[in-house]
C-alpha positions as CSV (number, residue, x, y, z in Angstrom):
1,M,-105.0,-9.0,-64.4
2,N,-105.6,-8.2,-68.1
3,A,-108.6,-7.3,-70.2
4,Y,-109.2,-7.7,-73.9
5,N,-111.4,-5.9,-76.4
6,L,-113.1,-3.7,-73.9
7,A,-115.8,-1.3,-75.0
8,G,-114.4,2.0,-76.4
9,L,-116.3,4.7,-74.5
10,D,-114.1,7.7,-75.5
11,L,-114.5,9.7,-78.7
12,D,-111.4,8.1,-80.2
13,G,-113.0,4.6,-79.9
14,N,-110.8,3.6,-76.9
15,S,-111.1,3.8,-73.1
16,D,-108.9,4.8,-70.2
17,P,-109.6,1.8,-68.0
18,Y,-108.9,1.2,-64.3
19,T,-110.3,-1.2,-61.7
20,V,-112.4,-0.7,-58.6
21,V,-112.4,-3.7,-56.2
22,V,-114.8,-3.7,-53.2
23,F,-114.7,-6.3,-50.4
24,G,-116.8,-5.6,-47.3
25,D,-116.2,-2.0,-46.3
26,K,-112.9,-1.8,-48.2
27,K,-112.7,-0.1,-51.6
28,Y,-109.5,-0.4,-53.7
29,I,-109.0,1.9,-56.7
30,R,-105.7,1.4,-58.5
31,N,-104.0,2.7,-61.6
32,K,-106.7,5.3,-62.3
33,K,-104.6,7.2,-64.8
34,G,-102.2,4.3,-65.9
35,N,-103.9,2.8,-68.9
36,K,-104.4,5.5,-71.5
37,S,-106.4,5.1,-74.7
38,T,-106.6,1.3,-74.9
39,R,-109.2,-1.4,-75.2
40,S,-106.8,-4.2,-74.0
41,P,-105.1,-3.0,-70.8
42,T,-102.7,-4.8,-68.5
43,F,-103.4,-3.9,-64.9
44,N,-100.6,-5.8,-63.2
45,E,-102.6,-5.9,-59.9
46,Y,-103.3,-8.4,-57.2
47,Y,-105.5,-8.3,-54.1
48,E,-105.3,-10.3,-50.9
49,F,-108.2,-10.3,-48.4
50,E,-108.6,-12.0,-45.0
51,T,-112.0,-12.9,-43.8
52,S,-113.9,-15.4,-41.7
53,F,-117.4,-16.9,-42.1
54,P,-119.8,-15.5,-41.3
55,G,-118.5,-12.1,-42.5
56,P,-118.1,-10.2,-45.7
57,S,-118.3,-12.7,-48.5
58,T,-118.7,-10.9,-51.8
59,I,-116.0,-9.3,-53.9
60,S,-117.2,-6.8,-56.5
61,I,-114.8,-6.0,-59.4
62,K,-115.6,-3.1,-61.8
63,V,-113.7,-1.8,-64.8
64,M,-114.2,1.9,-65.2
65,D,-113.3,4.4,-67.9
66,Y,-111.5,7.5,-66.5
67,D,-112.9,10.8,-67.8
68,T,-111.2,14.1,-67.2
69,I,-114.5,15.9,-67.4
70,G,-117.7,14.5,-65.9
71,A,-118.3,11.2,-64.1
72,D,-116.2,8.1,-65.0
73,D,-118.1,5.5,-67.0
74,L,-118.7,1.8,-66.1
75,I,-117.3,-0.5,-68.7
76,G,-118.3,-3.7,-67.0
77,G,-118.0,-5.7,-63.8
78,T,-118.7,-8.9,-61.8
79,T,-119.4,-10.0,-58.3
80,I,-117.9,-13.1,-56.7
81,D,-119.5,-14.8,-53.7
82,I,-116.5,-16.4,-52.0
83,E,-118.5,-18.0,-49.3
84,S,-120.5,-20.0,-51.9
85,R,-117.3,-20.9,-53.7
86,F,-115.6,-22.0,-50.4
87,F,-118.4,-24.3,-49.3
88,N,-119.3,-25.7,-52.8
89,K,-117.0,-27.8,-55.0
C-alpha cells in the first residue's frame, strides 16, 4: 500500500504517516514511526480478515500523522462496505 502527495501537516511541510485499519472489534496500527518526514510513503502492509454474513462488514482505513507532542493528526481515510461489494457486481 502506497500513498502519494499527502497533506503536509508538520512544520517542515511533510508528515510522518502511518495507517490505522479497523474491522469489527479489531484495530490494527502498523509502522507508526516508520515513515519519517514524507508526503509519499510506502507502507508495505497487507491485511487479511475472515468474516461471515451477517457480521462485521465495514473496513475503516485511516492515514494518520504521527506527532511526538500532542495528539496525532488525521490526514485522510475511507470506509469500505465489504458486504455491499460482495453482493453487488
